[in-house]
C-alpha positions in Angstrom: -44.7 -22.6 65.5 -42.6 -21.2 68.7 -41.7 -17.2 68.2 -38.2 -17.1 69.9 -38.7 -14.2 72.3 -37.0 -11.4 71.4 -33.9 -9.3 73.3 -34.5 -5.4 73.9 -31.5 -4.2 72.4 -28.8 -3.1 75.5 -28.8 -7.3 75.5 -28.0 -8.4 72.5 -25.4 -11.6 72.5 -21.5 -10.9 71.6 -21.6 -11.4 67.9 -19.1 -10.7 64.8 -20.3 -7.0 64.4 -19.8 -5.9 68.2 -16.2 -7.4 67.7 -15.6 -5.1 64.3 -16.6 -2.4 66.2 -14.0 -2.6 68.8 -11.3 -3.6 66.3 -12.2 -0.3 64.5 -12.1 1.7 68.0 -9.6 -0.6 69.4 -7.4 1.3 66.3 -8.3 4.8 67.0 -7.3 4.0 70.2 -3.8 2.5 69.2 -3.2 5.5 66.6 -3.6 8.6 69.3 -1.4 6.6 71.9 1.5 5.8 69.0 1.1 9.8 68.1 0.9 11.2 71.2 3.6 8.7 72.4 6.4 9.3 68.9 6.9 13.2 69.7 9.4 13.0 72.7 11.7 10.6 71.0 11.6 12.5 67.4 11.8 16.0 68.3 15.5 15.2 70.3 16.2 14.4 66.9 15.0 17.0 64.5 16.4 19.8 67.0 19.7 20.6 65.0 17.9 20.4 61.6 15.0 23.1 62.5 16.9 24.6 65.0 14.7 24.1 68.3 15.0 25.9 71.5 13.9 25.0 74.8 11.0 26.9 74.1 10.1 24.9 70.9 10.7 22.4 72.1 8.2 22.9 74.9 5.5 24.0 72.8 5.7 21.5 70.2 5.6 18.8 73.0 2.6 20.2 74.4 0.8 21.0 71.2 -0.7 17.8 70.4 -2.5 18.2 73.9 -3.4 21.5 73.3 -5.4 20.7 70.7 -6.8 17.5 71.8 -8.7 20.0 74.5 -10.1 21.9 71.7 -11.0 18.6 69.5 -12.6 17.0 72.1 -14.9 20.0 73.7 -15.8 20.7 70.8 -16.8 17.4 69.0 -19.4 16.4 71.7 -21.5 19.1 70.9 -21.5 18.6 67.2 -21.3 14.4 67.0 -24.6 14.7 69.2 -26.4 16.7 66.7 -24.9 15.4 63.2 -24.4 11.9 64.1 -21.3 9.7 65.3 -20.6 8.0 62.2 -19.4 10.9 60.0 -16.9 12.2 62.3 -15.4 8.6 63.6 -15.6 7.5 59.5 -13.3 9.4 58.2 -10.7 11.5 61.4 -8.9 8.4 61.2 -8.4 9.4 56.9 -7.2 12.9 57.9 -5.4 12.0 60.9 -2.9 9.6 58.3 -2.8 12.9 55.7 -1.6 14.9 58.6 0.5 12.6 60.7 2.2 12.0 56.9 2.8 15.7 56.5 5.2 15.5 59.0 7.4 14.6 57.0 8.7 17.4 54.8 8.1 19.9 57.4 10.8 22.6 57.3 10.3 24.6 59.9 9.5 24.8 63.9 5.9 26.8 62.3 4.7 24.3 60.5 5.1 21.8 62.9 3.9 23.1 65.3 0.7 23.6 63.2 0.6 20.3 62.4 0.8 19.1 66.2 -2.2 21.3 66.5 -4.2 20.0 63.9 -3.2 16.7 64.8 -4.2 16.9 68.9 -7.5 18.4 67.4 -8.0 15.1 65.7 -7.6 13.4 68.3 -9.7 15.1 70.7 -12.4 14.2 68.0 -12.1 10.2 67.8 -11.4 10.0 71.9 -15.4 11.4 72.0 -16.3 9.7 69.0 -15.0 6.0 69.9 -15.9 5.8 73.2 -19.7 7.2 72.5 -20.1 4.8 69.6 -18.5 1.7 70.9 -20.9 2.7 73.8 -24.0 2.8 72.2 -22.8 -0.5 69.5 -22.6 -2.7 73.2 -25.3 -4.9 75.6 -24.3 -3.9 78.8 -22.9 -7.4 80.0 -19.9 -6.7 77.8 -19.6 -2.9 78.0 -17.1 -2.9 80.3 -14.7 -5.3 78.7 -15.0 -4.4 75.0 -14.5 -0.4 76.3 -11.5 -1.0 78.3 -10.2 -2.9 75.3 -9.7 0.5 74.1 -7.5 1.8 77.1 -5.0 -1.7 76.3 -4.9 -0.3 73.5 -4.2 3.2 73.6 -0.9 1.7 76.2 0.1 -0.6 73.2 0.1 2.4 70.8 2.2 4.4 73.2 4.8 2.0 73.9 4.9 0.7 70.2 6.2 4.9 69.6 9.1 4.3 71.5 9.9 0.5 70.4 9.7 2.6 67.1 11.6 5.4 67.9 14.2 3.5 69.4 14.3 1.4 66.4 14.3 4.4 63.2 17.1 5.9 65.8 19.9 4.9 63.8 19.1 5.3 60.3 20.5 9.0 60.0 19.7 13.0 60.8 16.9 12.7 59.5 15.2 9.3 61.5 12.8 12.4 63.1 11.0 12.1 59.7 10.4 8.5 59.9 10.0 8.7 62.5 6.4 10.7 61.8 5.5 9.6 59.3 5.4 5.8 60.9 2.2 7.4 62.8 -0.2 8.0 60.1 0.3 4.2 59.0 -1.9 3.3 62.0 -4.1 5.8 60.7 -4.6 4.9 57.4 -5.0 1.1 57.8 -8.4 1.3 60.8 -9.8 3.8 58.3 -11.6 1.3 55.5 -13.1 -0.6 58.9 -14.6 2.5 60.2 -16.0 3.5 57.0 -18.0 0.8 56.8 -19.5 0.4 60.0 -23.3 2.2 60.7 -24.7 5.0 62.7 -26.0 4.2 66.3 -29.2 2.9 66.4 -29.3 4.5 69.5 -28.8 8.0 68.3 -30.9 6.9 65.4 -34.1 6.1 67.8 -33.3 9.6 70.0 -33.4 11.6 66.6 -37.0 9.6 66.1 -35.2 7.9 63.1 -36.7 4.9 64.0 -36.9 2.8 61.1 -33.9 3.0 60.7 -32.1 2.2 63.4 -34.5 -0.7 63.3 -32.6 -1.7 60.2 -29.3 -1.0 61.4 -30.1 -3.2 64.4 -31.6 -5.8 61.2 -28.7 -6.3 59.2 -26.2 -6.1 62.9 -27.8 -8.1 65.3 -30.2 -10.1 63.7 -34.0 -10.3 63.8 -34.5 -12.1 67.5 -32.8 -8.1 68.9 -35.3 -5.7 69.5 -34.3 -2.1 68.1 -33.7 0.3 70.9 -37.1 1.8 72.7 -38.7 4.5 71.3 -38.5 7.6 73.0 -41.4 9.5 74.3 -39.4 13.0 74.1 -39.1 15.4 71.2 -36.7 14.7 68.8 -33.2 16.4 69.7 -31.3 18.6 67.6 -28.2 17.6 69.8 -26.4 18.0 72.9 -25.5 21.4 75.1 -23.3 22.2 77.3 -25.6 24.6 79.5 -28.1 21.1 79.9 -24.6 19.3 81.6 -25.1 21.4 84.4 -28.6 22.0 85.0 -30.2 19.2 87.1 -30.1 16.6 87.0 -27.0 15.9 85.4 -25.1 18.7 87.3 -24.0 16.2 89.5 -22.9 13.6 87.2 -20.9 15.9 85.3 -19.0 17.4 88.0 -18.0 13.3 88.7 -16.9 12.6 85.0 -14.8 15.4 85.1 -13.4 15.3 88.7 -12.8 11.4 88.2 -11.2 11.7 85.7 -9.2 14.6 86.0 -8.1 13.3 89.3 -6.4 9.9 87.5 -5.0 11.9 84.8 -3.5 14.7 87.0 -0.5 12.1 88.6 -0.6 9.7 85.2 0.8 12.1 83.1 2.8 14.1 85.7 4.7 11.4 86.9 4.3 9.0 84.1 6.4 12.3 81.7 9.3 12.8 84.6 9.3 9.4 86.8 13.4 8.9 86.0 13.0 12.2 87.6 11.3 12.0 91.4 13.6 8.5 91.0 16.6 10.1 91.0 15.1 12.9 93.2 14.3 9.4 96.5 17.6 7.9 96.0 16.9 5.7 93.5 20.7 4.8 91.7 19.4 4.2 87.4 15.9 6.0 87.5 15.8 5.2 83.5 15.5 1.7 84.6 12.9 2.5 87.9 10.8 4.4 85.0 11.0 1.0 82.6 9.3 -0.7 85.4 6.6 2.1 86.3 6.0 1.8 82.3 5.6 -1.9 81.9 3.1 -1.6 85.6 1.7 1.0 83.1 0.6 -1.3 80.6 0.2 -4.6 83.0 -2.6 -2.5 84.8 -4.2 -1.5 81.6 -4.9 -5.7 81.1 -5.3 -5.7 85.2 -8.7 -3.5 84.6 -10.0 -5.6 81.6 -10.3 -8.5 83.2 -11.4 -7.3 86.3 -13.7 -4.0 84.9 -17.1 -6.1 84.8 -16.2 -8.2 88.0 -17.3 -5.3 90.2 -19.2 -2.6 90.8 -18.0 0.5 89.0 -18.0 2.4 92.4 -16.1 -0.3 94.1 -13.0 -0.4 91.6 -12.9 3.8 91.5 -12.8 4.3 95.2 -10.8 1.0 95.5 -8.4 2.5 93.4 -8.5 6.0 94.5 -7.5 4.4 98.2 -5.0 2.4 97.4 -2.8 5.0 94.9 -3.3 8.0 97.7 -2.9 5.6 100.1 0.8 4.6 97.7 2.1 8.6 97.0 1.2 9.4 101.2 3.8 6.7 101.8 6.0 7.5 99.1 5.8 11.0 100.7 6.6 10.0 103.7 8.9 7.4 104.0 11.1 8.1 100.4 14.1 7.9 101.7 13.5 3.6 103.0 15.5 2.8 100.4 15.0 1.9 96.4 13.7 -1.5 96.2 10.6 0.4 98.7 10.1 2.5 96.7 10.1 1.3 93.2 7.7 -1.8 94.6 5.6 1.6 95.6 5.9 3.5 93.0 4.9 0.0 90.7 1.4 -0.7 92.9 0.8 2.8 92.6 1.3 2.6 88.5 -0.8 -0.8 88.2 -3.4 0.4 89.9 -4.1 3.7 88.9 -3.6 2.1 85.3 -6.3 -0.1 86.0 -8.9 2.1 87.5 -7.9 4.6 84.3 -9.7 1.9 82.0 -13.3 3.4 83.7 -12.5 7.0 81.8 -13.2 4.8 79.0 -16.2 2.8 80.3 -17.7 4.6 82.6 -17.1 8.3 81.3 -20.5 7.6 78.8 -22.1 5.5 80.7 -23.2 8.7 83.1 -24.8 10.2 80.4 -27.8 9.7 78.0 -27.9 9.3 74.2 -28.9 12.9 73.6 -26.1 14.6 75.8 -23.4 11.4 75.4 -21.1 12.8 73.5 -21.0 16.3 75.2 -20.4 15.1 78.1 -17.7 12.8 76.9 -15.7 15.7 75.3 -16.2 18.0 78.3 -14.8 15.3 80.5 -12.1 14.4 78.6 -11.5 18.3 78.0 -11.1 18.8 81.7 -9.0 16.0 81.5 -6.0 17.2 79.3 -6.4 20.8 81.3 -4.9 19.1 84.2 -2.9 16.7 82.5 -1.3 19.8 80.9 -0.7 22.0 84.1 0.2 19.3 86.6 2.9 18.3 84.3 4.4 21.7 83.5 4.1 22.2 87.4 5.6 19.4 88.5 8.9 20.1 88.3 8.6 23.4 88.8 6.9 22.1 92.5 10.0 19.4 93.0 12.7 22.0 92.4 11.0 24.7 94.8 9.5 22.0 97.2 11.5 18.7 96.8 10.3 15.1 95.7 7.9 14.1 98.5 5.9 17.6 98.8 5.6 16.8 94.8 4.2 13.4 95.8 1.9 14.4 98.7 0.6 17.1 96.3 -0.3 14.3 94.1 -1.7 12.2 97.0 -4.1 15.4 97.8 -5.6 15.0 94.4 -6.4 10.9 94.0 -7.7 11.5 97.6 -10.0 14.4 96.3 -10.9 12.2 93.3 -11.5 9.0 95.8 -14.0 11.5 97.9 -15.9 12.7 95.4 -16.9 9.3 93.9 -17.7 7.8 97.2 -20.0 11.4 97.8 -21.7 11.3 94.4 -20.8 9.0 91.7 -23.6 6.2 90.6 -23.5 2.8 90.1 -24.0 2.4 86.3 -22.5 -1.6 85.5 -25.9 -3.4 84.6 -28.0 -0.2 83.8 -29.3 -0.1 80.5 -28.2 3.4 78.0 -31.7 3.6 76.3 -32.4 5.8 73.8 
């Protein structure tokens, strides 16, 4: 009797387990976007009740980003040491509890503490969600499935605004219901996460080959081989020092550099797009901002559609070239008329959002299994530091030097990202991750 040839783990056929894992990760990304998006509307309504000054508004608005930086930075080594599942299975439950606790806060100090903790837990999910789904997914489908997380994040962020506006008319305590709503997606997705197994790649790298084989047999079938046994001794976890030693140094620089160069203009311009458009003479900057945000959401879908059709390097370098050109044109010809400005901004947002999908796909592909969570966490932390600083600096630069100079600075950041990728970014689209 003919025995069918077994497939390598990284070439397994797509099956319901992959889709289930994607939904579990998708739900986390949606919750992340919702939790970060809801705070802006809620703070405006909470100001009288909590007596919020401009300083407190700034602190509360940025608290989750500060917590996210720390959560991403420290979760990576932990997930490389103890596994991905312990964090992935339960962080949404903790996030749901913390989010619900916002409903009963009576002071700005209590809300600040909760927002810092919420940001920390969000940072853990940025790391383990990307890492675990990367290690579950066969290489031929990895790009599209991981790109769905970018769509989920954008959808969560947009849904937060829709939910906020829907709840804004329920009275003076509407802000409490807005913040409570952020607990719902977290708690809905938690049971699905708790039933997923540990990463077979991580188990194999730890020398736990029987466990890895059992997971593969149960969820992928007898026709799929478990991840190959490593000839290296089992690892006790990733270490940051290894990320900056040869041969990882260049990949670490690319991961942190391209991710940071994408999010600096993404968050800075996204936060202040109406103000920038007004400064460029576009009447009705709010409407222009709506076009901008629609283009961001459309771009995340576009990225999902093209990410497995183009080499990773081509998508990265081409995106940086187009977006830096759009920023240069806006900087030099911002007085060309409202329609021209809005079209250039829409092109910029569409392409930048498509490229941002690479942060979900390309970053985990750059690192070996024993350093994947650590490397991903470091890149996320670097990007969030960049986004926080740029969001703070953009209105300052605009006030001191004008919108064209601020846009020129964004152009320079994007051009730097393109040059970095052109010089050092490796191609990973068809590369097996291995154990």
